[in-house]
C-alpha positions in Angstrom: 109.0 97.0 94.8 108.3 98.3 91.4 111.1 98.5 88.7 112.6 101.4 88.7 110.8 104.2 86.4 111.0 107.4 85.3 108.0 110.3 85.7 108.1 114.0 85.3 111.9 113.9 84.4 112.9 112.3 87.7 114.5 109.1 87.4 115.0 106.2 89.7 111.5 106.2 91.3 110.2 102.8 92.9 106.9 102.1 94.4 107.0 99.4 97.4 103.4 98.1 97.9 103.0 95.3 101.0 99.7 94.2 100.7 99.9 92.2 103.9 101.4 95.8 105.7 105.2 96.2 106.3 107.2 95.6 109.6 105.8 99.4 111.1 102.4 98.6 109.8 99.9 98.6 113.1 96.4 98.1 111.7 95.2 94.4 111.0 94.4 94.2 107.2 95.9 97.1 106.5 98.3 97.0 103.3 101.3 99.7 103.0 102.7 101.6 100.5 106.0 103.6 100.4 107.8 105.7 97.4 111.6 105.8 96.9 113.1 108.8 94.7 116.7 110.0 94.5 118.1 111.9 97.5 117.5 115.5 97.2 114.3 115.0 95.2 111.5 117.5 95.7 108.2 116.1 94.7 104.4 116.9 95.2 102.7 113.1 95.4 99.3 111.8 95.5 99.4 107.4 96.2 96.6 105.6 95.4 95.5 102.0 96.6 92.0 101.3 94.9 90.0 104.3 95.6 91.8 105.4 98.5 93.9 108.3 98.0 96.2 110.1 100.2 97.7 113.5 99.1 98.8 115.4 97.5 101.7 115.5 100.0 104.8 118.0 99.5 107.7 115.6 99.8 111.4 116.1 100.2 113.4 112.9 99.5 116.7 112.4 101.6 117.6 108.6 102.6 114.6 106.7 103.4 111.3 105.9 101.3 108.4 108.1 102.2 104.8 106.7 102.7 102.3 105.6 104.9 102.7 101.8 107.2 98.9 101.7 107.6 97.9 102.8 104.4 94.0 101.3 104.1 92.1 98.3 104.6 92.9 96.0 101.5 90.2 93.9 101.5 88.0 97.3 100.7 90.1 98.4 97.8 90.1 94.2 96.1 88.1 94.4 92.8 87.5 91.2 90.3 91.1 89.5 92.7 93.1 92.2 91.8 94.2 95.9 93.3 95.4 99.3 91.4 97.9 101.2 93.1 98.7 104.2 91.4 100.8 107.5 92.0 100.3 111.0 90.8 103.3 113.0 91.1 104.5 116.7 90.1 107.7 118.4 90.2 107.3 121.5 91.8 110.2 123.1 89.7 108.4 121.7 86.5 105.0 122.0 84.6 104.9 118.6 84.2 102.3 116.3 86.0 102.8 111.9 85.4 100.4 109.6 86.8 101.4 106.1 86.5 98.9 103.3 87.5 100.1 99.8 88.4 97.5 96.7 88.9 98.4 93.4 90.9 96.4 90.4 90.5 
């Protein structure tokens, strides 16, 4: 889990990255990536692991995280023993756009 952060004026966001997959992952070698946001948040999100991109997706957050249990084959995204996890986020009711990059190694 990432520490809680603020982006686009929305507080208490969190990324959950599972390099070995989550309990819902079905494909061998695939990582899982989820995002948590406050209940009622409406966000347009694009998430990345390395160069693999998913989105943009118009997401409404209620009680659980949004994401993909079979995001991508992790081995294909590792460079110099690290992987970059990134998020692009837009709040439809605002004109702000935020970009966050996290690197694990």
